[in-house]
C-alpha positions as CSV (number, residue, x, y, z in Angstrom):
1,M,4.7,-73.7,58.8
2,T,5.1,-73.4,55.5
3,P,5.5,-69.9,53.2
4,N,2.4,-68.7,52.4
5,A,0.9,-69.9,56.0
6,A,3.5,-68.1,57.5
7,A,3.1,-64.4,55.2
8,G,-1.2,-65.1,56.1
9,V,-0.3,-65.2,60.1
10,L,2.3,-61.8,59.4
11,S,-0.2,-60.4,57.3
12,V,-2.9,-60.3,59.7
13,V,-0.5,-59.3,63.0
14,F,0.3,-56.9,61.0
15,L,-3.1,-55.1,59.5
16,A,-5.3,-55.8,62.8
17,T,-2.4,-53.5,65.2
18,L,-2.1,-50.9,62.1
19,A,-5.1,-51.1,62.6
20,A,-6.0,-51.0,65.9
21,G,-3.8,-47.2,66.3
22,P,-0.1,-46.1,66.8
23,T,0.6,-47.4,70.1
24,T,-0.3,-50.7,69.7
25,F,1.4,-51.0,66.2
26,A,4.4,-49.7,67.8
27,V,4.2,-52.9,70.3
28,A,3.8,-54.9,67.7
29,M,6.7,-54.3,65.3
30,V,9.1,-54.3,68.4
31,A,7.7,-57.4,69.2
32,L,7.8,-58.7,66.0
33,S,11.7,-57.9,65.7
34,I,12.8,-60.0,67.9
35,V,10.8,-63.1,66.7
36,L,12.0,-62.1,63.3
37,L,15.8,-61.6,64.6
38,G,15.7,-65.6,66.3
39,D,14.4,-66.8,63.0
40,L,17.0,-65.2,60.6
41,A,19.3,-66.0,63.1
42,D,18.2,-69.4,62.8
43,A,18.3,-69.4,59.5
44,L,22.3,-67.8,59.4
45,A,23.2,-71.2,62.2
46,A,22.1,-73.1,59.8
47,T,23.9,-72.3,57.0
48,G,27.8,-71.5,59.5
49,P,28.4,-70.0,62.3
50,R,25.4,-68.7,64.2
51,P,25.5,-64.7,64.5
52,V,26.0,-63.4,68.4
53,T,21.7,-62.4,68.5
54,L,22.7,-60.3,71.3
55,A,24.9,-58.2,69.9
56,A,22.5,-58.7,66.8
57,A,19.8,-57.7,68.8
58,L,21.1,-53.7,69.5
59,P,20.0,-52.3,66.0
60,A,17.3,-54.9,65.1
61,I,15.6,-54.8,69.1
62,G,16.7,-51.5,70.1
63,L,16.9,-49.3,67.0
64,P,12.8,-49.9,66.7
65,A,12.8,-49.8,70.3
66,V,13.6,-46.7,70.7
67,I,11.6,-45.3,67.8
68,A,9.1,-46.4,68.9
69,T,8.7,-44.5,72.2
70,R,10.7,-41.3,70.3
71,P,10.1,-41.1,67.2
72,G,11.5,-37.5,66.7
73,V,14.9,-40.0,66.6
74,G,14.8,-41.1,62.9
75,W,17.5,-42.5,61.5
76,E,20.2,-39.9,63.3
77,G,20.4,-43.5,66.0
78,V,21.1,-45.8,63.1
79,P,24.7,-45.4,63.2
80,D,24.9,-45.3,66.9
81,F,23.5,-49.0,67.0
82,V,24.7,-50.6,64.5
83,A,28.3,-49.5,65.4
84,G,27.0,-50.7,68.7
85,G,26.0,-54.1,67.5
86,V,29.4,-54.6,65.3
87,L,31.6,-53.5,68.6
88,A,29.9,-55.9,71.0
89,A,29.9,-59.0,68.5
90,F,33.8,-58.4,68.9
91,V,33.7,-58.2,72.7
92,A,31.3,-61.0,72.6
93,V,33.8,-62.9,70.3
94,L,37.1,-62.3,72.3
95,V,34.7,-63.3,75.4
96,F,34.1,-66.7,74.4
97,G,36.9,-67.6,72.9
98,R,35.5,-68.2,69.3
99,R,38.8,-69.2,67.0
100,R,37.1,-70.2,63.8
101,D,35.0,-68.8,61.2
102,V,34.9,-65.4,63.4
103,T,34.4,-63.0,60.0
104,A,31.2,-65.2,59.3
105,A,30.0,-65.1,62.3
106,L,30.6,-60.6,62.4
107,G,29.4,-60.7,58.3
108,A,26.2,-62.7,60.2
109,T,26.0,-60.4,62.9
110,S,25.7,-57.0,61.2
111,L,23.1,-58.8,58.6
112,A,20.9,-59.8,61.4
113,G,20.7,-56.5,63.1
114,V,20.5,-54.5,60.0
115,V,17.8,-56.1,57.7
116,V,15.4,-56.3,60.8
117,G,16.7,-53.3,62.5
118,L,16.5,-51.2,59.5
119,G,13.4,-52.7,58.1
120,A,11.2,-52.4,61.5
121,S,12.2,-48.7,62.2
122,G,11.4,-47.9,58.5
123,V,8.2,-49.3,59.0
124,L,7.2,-47.4,61.7
125,L,8.9,-44.3,60.7
126,L,6.9,-44.4,58.1
127,R,3.5,-44.5,60.2
128,S,4.8,-42.0,62.4
129,L,4.3,-39.7,59.2
130,P,0.9,-37.2,58.2
131,Y,-1.2,-40.0,56.7
132,G,1.4,-43.1,58.3
133,V,-1.7,-45.9,57.7
134,H,-1.8,-44.5,54.1
135,W,1.8,-44.8,53.4
136,V,2.6,-47.9,54.9
137,L,-0.8,-49.3,53.1
138,G,0.1,-48.3,49.9
139,A,3.8,-49.7,50.1
140,V,2.9,-52.9,51.3
141,L,0.5,-53.7,48.4
142,L,2.6,-52.6,46.1
143,V,5.5,-55.2,47.5
144,T,2.5,-57.9,48.2
145,V,1.9,-57.4,44.4
146,V,5.2,-57.8,43.1
147,N,5.8,-61.0,45.5
148,G,2.5,-62.6,44.4
149,V,2.8,-61.9,40.9
150,R,7.4,-62.9,41.3
151,T,5.7,-66.0,43.0
152,Y,3.3,-66.6,40.5
153,A,4.8,-66.6,36.8
154,A,8.1,-68.5,38.6
155,V,5.7,-71.4,39.1
156,R,3.4,-71.1,35.5
157,A,7.9,-70.7,34.8
158,K,6.8,-67.9,32.9
159,P,9.1,-66.5,30.0
160,A,10.9,-63.9,31.3
161,P,9.6,-61.0,29.3
162,A,6.0,-62.4,29.8
163,G,6.8,-62.5,33.1
164,A,7.8,-59.2,33.4
165,A,4.7,-57.3,31.2
166,T,2.9,-59.0,33.8
167,V,4.6,-57.3,36.7
168,A,4.8,-54.3,35.4
169,A,0.6,-54.8,34.4
170,A,0.1,-55.7,38.5
171,L,1.9,-52.3,38.9
172,L,0.5,-50.1,36.7
173,G,-3.5,-51.5,38.2
174,A,-2.1,-51.1,41.5
175,G,-0.2,-47.8,41.6
176,A,-3.6,-46.6,40.0
177,L,-5.3,-47.4,42.4
178,L,-3.0,-46.1,45.2
179,V,-3.4,-42.1,42.8
180,A,-6.7,-42.6,42.3
181,A,-7.4,-42.9,46.7
182,G,-5.8,-39.0,46.6
183,P,-3.9,-37.8,49.5
184,P,-0.9,-39.0,50.0
185,F,-0.1,-40.4,46.9
186,T,1.1,-38.8,43.7
187,L,1.8,-40.3,40.1
188,A,5.9,-39.5,41.8
189,S,5.4,-41.0,44.8
190,A,3.6,-44.1,43.9
191,T,5.4,-45.1,40.6
192,G,8.8,-44.4,43.3
193,I,7.1,-46.6,46.0
194,A,6.6,-49.0,42.8
195,A,10.4,-49.1,41.8
196,V,11.3,-49.5,45.6
197,A,9.2,-52.5,45.9
198,L,10.4,-54.0,42.3
199,L,14.4,-53.7,43.7
200,A,13.3,-54.6,47.2
201,V,11.8,-58.2,46.6
202,A,14.5,-59.1,43.7
203,A,17.0,-58.6,46.5
204,A,14.6,-60.7,49.3
205,G,14.5,-63.6,46.3
206,L,18.6,-63.8,45.9
207,L,18.6,-63.2,49.6
208,R,16.0,-66.5,50.4
209,E,18.2,-68.1,47.5
210,A,21.2,-67.7,48.9
211,I,20.3,-69.0,52.3
212,T,17.8,-71.8,51.0
213,E,21.1,-72.6,48.7
214,A,23.5,-72.5,52.1
215,V,21.2,-74.4,54.3
216,D,20.8,-77.9,51.8
217,A,24.7,-77.9,51.2
218,E,25.3,-77.7,55.8
219,G,22.7,-80.3,55.9
220,D,24.3,-82.1,52.6
221,A,28.0,-81.5,54.4
222,V,26.6,-83.3,57.8
223,G,24.5,-85.4,56.0
224,T,21.3,-83.9,57.9
225,P,18.2,-83.7,56.8
226,T,17.1,-80.0,56.3
227,A,13.5,-80.7,55.1
228,R,12.4,-81.3,58.5
229,R,12.9,-77.9,59.8
230,R,13.5,-75.1,57.3
231,P,14.4,-72.3,59.5
232,G,14.0,-68.7,58.6
233,V,9.9,-69.4,56.8
234,L,8.8,-66.1,59.3
235,V,11.5,-63.9,58.1
236,A,11.4,-64.3,54.7
237,A,7.8,-63.9,54.5
238,A,8.4,-60.2,55.8
239,L,12.1,-59.4,53.3
240,P,10.7,-57.9,50.7
241,V,8.6,-55.6,53.3
242,L,11.6,-54.9,55.7
243,L,14.2,-54.2,53.0
244,A,11.5,-51.5,51.1
245,A,10.7,-50.1,54.1
246,P,13.8,-47.7,54.5
247,A,13.5,-46.5,50.8
248,A,10.1,-45.9,51.3
249,Y,10.3,-44.2,53.9
250,A,12.9,-41.9,52.1
251,L,10.6,-41.0,49.4
252,A,7.6,-40.6,51.5
253,R,9.9,-37.5,53.5
254,M,10.8,-35.9,50.3
255,T,7.2,-35.8,48.4
256,A,6.0,-35.1,51.8
257,I,8.1,-31.7,52.0
């Protein structure tokens, strides 16, 4: 599956379940967390030591599942689930006697659990707010605009100033649409989420490039071509939204007070 096809599939599932109601959306997000965790674990395993997937599942799947059933829990459960995932990874490493690349495996486990768990939980918490559907759609719109313009600028190899101007113009247009749409968006909230979208897309691009380069390097080292099956396609498509969701939720909470 190509990245564009993956993004299309995720978009259809996301929008369809969002429109179907909070319960359906919550179930879909937990199921999607399972898929994304497996995909990210495969991608990280292709770069070196495989994450301890069962341990990563505590924050990646357990936290969204708890928030889906008890939205009032909020971020209070994050430290417990993250700490539980790290401790479970240590126990698994000791029980199964892994002696090589232990630090890298634990780091990959923490990365997979936190990225998927906090991202999916942020989306669910954003959906649980008053005007939750509007918040989710607004945040996804801004992330999609920035990500699309960034991809277009990269393909067209535009100079940095021209690319930045294009992104700024697209963001202004998308932000104006949000403000014109009315509650819950204001100029301040739209500007804040636009800044979050810029940072999330930039961070997602850096992480994708790092994983891609590591996968290619690992494939060259063992003499195995990586072009036939490149893991991480689904999580790469969802990564900007996963990284933006927690900060977007925090901003939405602040503006709602």
